[in-house]
N, C-alpha and C positions, 0 to 999 in steps of 0.2 A: 348497775347491771340491768340485764333484760334477755327476757326466755327467748331464746335462741331458737332457730330453725333447724330444718334437716335432722331427726332423731325420731325414736321410736322406743317403747319401752319394750325391752326383752325381758321375762321372769323377773327377776331381781335386779337386774341392771336399765338402764338407758344405753344404748347404742349408738351413738353419733354417728350421721350419713351425710355429711359435710365433704368430710374430703375419703379416700380412700383405705384408713387406715383402721376404721368403721370403730372406735374405739369403744370399750364393753367398760361402763363407768360405774361404780356402786356408789350408793349415797352416801355423798359428804368428798367423792373422788372426783378428779378433774380427769381430762384425756392426754394424751402425748403432748397437746401444744401447752397444758397447764392454766388455761385459761377459760375454758368450757367446763362449768363444773353441774353434778346432782344435785340441786337442793331439794329434797324431800318428795323426791320423784320426778321430776325438773328439770330439763337444763337451759341452764342460763348461760351468757357472754357476761362475763367479770368485767370487762375495761370498754363496755358500752359509753362512747361519750368521754374516756378517761387516755386521753392519747399522752405518751413518755416521751415524746418527738417532735416537734413542728420547726420549720424550716423552709424559707422561699428559695427554690432552688429554678438553676436553667435546665431547659428537659433534657439538655445533655448530659447530667451527669447521672440520670434514671440506667441504664443511656438510652436515649431518642434520638437518632441520629437522622431519621427518614419522616419523623411526626410534629411537622409546622416547628423548624428550627428556629431559634432564640426565644423560645416559648417562656415565660414563669412561670412556677405551679409551686402552688404551697405545697407543702410533702407533711404528713400525719402518717404516724404511726402505734399500736396502742403496745403493749409488752405480749410475747410471747412467738411460737411457732410450730408447726408440727412434723419439721425435723427435726435433728440434732447435728447436723453438719460439725464436723470434731476443728474446723477451718473457721471456720462460722467470725465473719468479721463485725457485727455487729453483736455477737454474743450476750453483749452486759445488758441488752434490752432484749433480744429473742429467746433465750435461756434462763431468764430472771425476773419473776412478776414483781419483787419488792422493791420498784423503782419509782421516782419521783411522776406523777400524773399530771394533768392540768383537766378544769372541767370545761369540755370543749365539746358539748352539744353539734351535732350536725349543722344545725341553721347558723350556731357561731363558727363553724367550721369556718362557711360559706362566704360570710360576715369578714370572718381572716383574710380571706383570698379576694380580698378586693383590689385590684389593681394589678392581679394575676389574671393568667390564661383559664390556668387550669386548674385541676387538682393532684394529685400523687398519691397515691395508698401504697408505704413503702416501708426501706426500711427495716421492718419485721416482715411477719408474711402477711398480707391483706386476708388472706382465706380466713384466720383464725379470727378476725373480726368483722366477717363478713355483713353482721345485720349492720352496722356502723359506716362500714363503705358504702353499702347500696344506698342505706338512707339518706348520706349525703352526698353520692351521685344525684340520685333523684333530684333532691332540690340544687343539686350545682346544675345539671343540665337546665332546670327552669329559670337558671341566671345567666344561660349561656354562655357557660365555661365548659371547656373537657375535660375529661377521667382519666386516668392514665393507671397501670394496674404494674408492679413491680414483684413477680411473685415465684416460689417457686414448682408452682405447677401442678402441688396438690389439691386436686378440686374434683369434688364428683360432678358428672356431665350435668346432673340438672338442676345445682346452682351455677355452676359456671353458666349454664345457657342461660339463665335468668339476669345473670349481673352483666353478661356481653350483650343486652341491651342498653346500657347504662355506661358499659366502658367502650373508648374510644381508639385505645390503644394498651398493647401488654407489651412489658418485655420479660422475656421466662428466660432462668437461671437452665440451662442445661450441664448439672453439674461434673460429667463425665457420659461415655456410651460403653458402661459398663454394669451391670445389675449388684456383681459384686460390689463394686465400690456402692452404688447405692443402698446395700443394704450394709457392708460394711461400716461405713464414714456416715453417712447421714441418715439412716434408719427408714428407708423407703424402698420405693420401686423406680427402678428405668420407665417402665411400660406404664407407669401413670403420667409423668410427666411427657411421655410421648404423647399421650392421646389426647391431652390439655391442649398442646403446641396445636394438635391436629383439628380438635374442638373449636378454640379460640379463632381461627384462621377460617373455620367453615361457617361460624356465626358472625364473619363478618369483622372481627377486631382485626386493627392494625399492627404485625406481629413484629416483634426484633427477638432474638436470643443472646444469651451470651454464657462464654463459657470459661470459668474461672481457671487455668492450667496450672496445678500442683505436680512440681518435679518430681517423678517419681510413684508419681499416683494415677493421673489422668494425659500421659502428656505422651504417648506412645503416636508414633506417626500414621500406626495402622490403623488406628483406634481413632484418630482424629480424623483422617480419610471415610471411616465408617460413618462418624458422624455427620459428615457434610454429605455423605453420599445419600443419608437418611433424609437429611433438609431437603435436597434436591429432588427427591424422589417425591416426598411426602407433603411439602409446604411450598416446592419449587424454586427458583435460583433468585428471588424478587427479596424475600426476606433477608434483614441487614442479620448479619454473624460478630459477634462482639469476642474476640478473646482477649480476656485482663492476665494480669500478673497476680499473684500469691505472694503476701508476706506473713510471717509466723504469726498467727494470732488464734489465742481460744488454747484448743487442745492439740494443735499440728504445730510441730516445730522442725519442719523440713527446710530445706534449702528455697530461698526466694527464687520466683521462674525468672529469669533474664529476658531482655526486649529481642537478644534473638529467638528465642523461643518460640515468644507469640505472635514472631517477624514469618517465622520456617511457618508457623501453624497456618497463617495467613495464607503465605504461597500454595499452600496442599488444598486449605475452601477453594481460593480461586481458580487452580486450576482441576479440580473436581466441577467447576461451575456455578460457583455463587458472585452474585454480581457484584455485592457490597461487604467486604469484610473488613474490621476495624481490627487491629493488633496494638494495643495498648497506647503509648503517644501516639503511636500513626491512626490518625483522626482524621485527614481529609477526604472528604466523600468526592469522587471523580464517575467519572461517566464511564459506562462500561462499555461502549462503542468505540468513542475516540480516546482515550483516557484524559481528556481536558479536567483540569481542578474546579469543580464546583462548590463548590463548601470547604473555606479555609477554616482552620480554626487552632489555637491554642487551649489546651488542655480541654475545659469545657465551654472556652466562649468563642463565637463564632467572628471569625475577623474580616471574613469576605462570604458574601452567596450570589452567585451567577445565576445561580437555577430562574426561568422564568415562564411560567405559568408552568412549573412541572417538567420541561424537558432542558432537555443543553441547549445553551445557546450557541454554539459550536458547529452540532451536528444534526439537531434537532429531536434524538433520542427522548421519549418519556423514559423521565427517573422516577423509579419507584419508591412511591411515597406519598404524605399527602406535605405539600406543600403552601 
C-alpha cells in the first residue's frame, strides 16, 4: 500500500483526480476502481508492488505492430479497473480484488525483465496502479528498457502528461464511437477516451488503437466510418488501427464476431484513409503505397520483416512507426 497521487480533500470526502470519474470517496471506502482507498482521510493505492499477473510476451500481443516488432516485454498488472465493461476479457482480475498477488516492487520488476526489451503495463488498467507503473518505468528507463501502456484511456491530462515522459508507446482501447455504449456498457464517456488519444499523441508517445467489435452493439458500418474519420482528422492516417473479434465474456453473452465482420471494418477504415489497419488474424503489415508485404506474421509471431531503416525496400516509402 502506498499513498496515492492526484487527490484532494473535499468536506467529508476525498475526491480522486487521477481519472475523469473524480470519485468522491468516504472514509474506509474505495473509488470505482476498487483499489484506491480512503484510509483515515488519505488516499492510498492498495496494490502498489503487488501484481496479480506477470508474463513475458511478444510486443505484438499488446497489440503494438509498429513499435519495435519482435521485441519481448515483461507484462505486469495489478487488480482493478476504473471502467466496468460488461464484456471484459480479463474480468477475473480487473473486477475482482480477491486474487493472488506477488511481492514485486519496482526494482524487482526491472530485475525480472532481464533478457527483455521493455516492460508493458497491461491486462487490467494501468491508470489505477499509476504510482507503481510510474516508479517502475523510471527505473526501467535508466536501465535502457522501454515502457508501454495498454489502456482504456480514462486518465486526466495532468497525470497523463507526467507519465508520458516515461512511456514510449501506448495501445488505447477505443471501445465504440457512441457515448451511449460507453455509459451503458462500460461506465464511462467517449469524450474522455478521445481526449486521451489526442494527448498521448500530442506528448510524443507512439499511439496505436484497438477496437473490439461486438455484434449488435458497436458494429454498425456508419459508426465505424465515423470513428475512422475522427482518427484521421485528429491524430492522422499514420496511427495503426486494430479491429479485434469478440467472444462471449463476463456479463455479455451475445454472438461471436465473425472474421468477415472485422475484415469489413478494415475495408471501411482503409477507404476512409487510414494507412495501417489490422483485422483479427489479418495481421501482415503492408506498404500503403505499393502494397508490398513488409512484415509477415503468424499469430503474434513475426515470420519475416523486410523493413529497412524504417522504409519499404520496394518503393522507399517511409513506414509509420518505430522500427
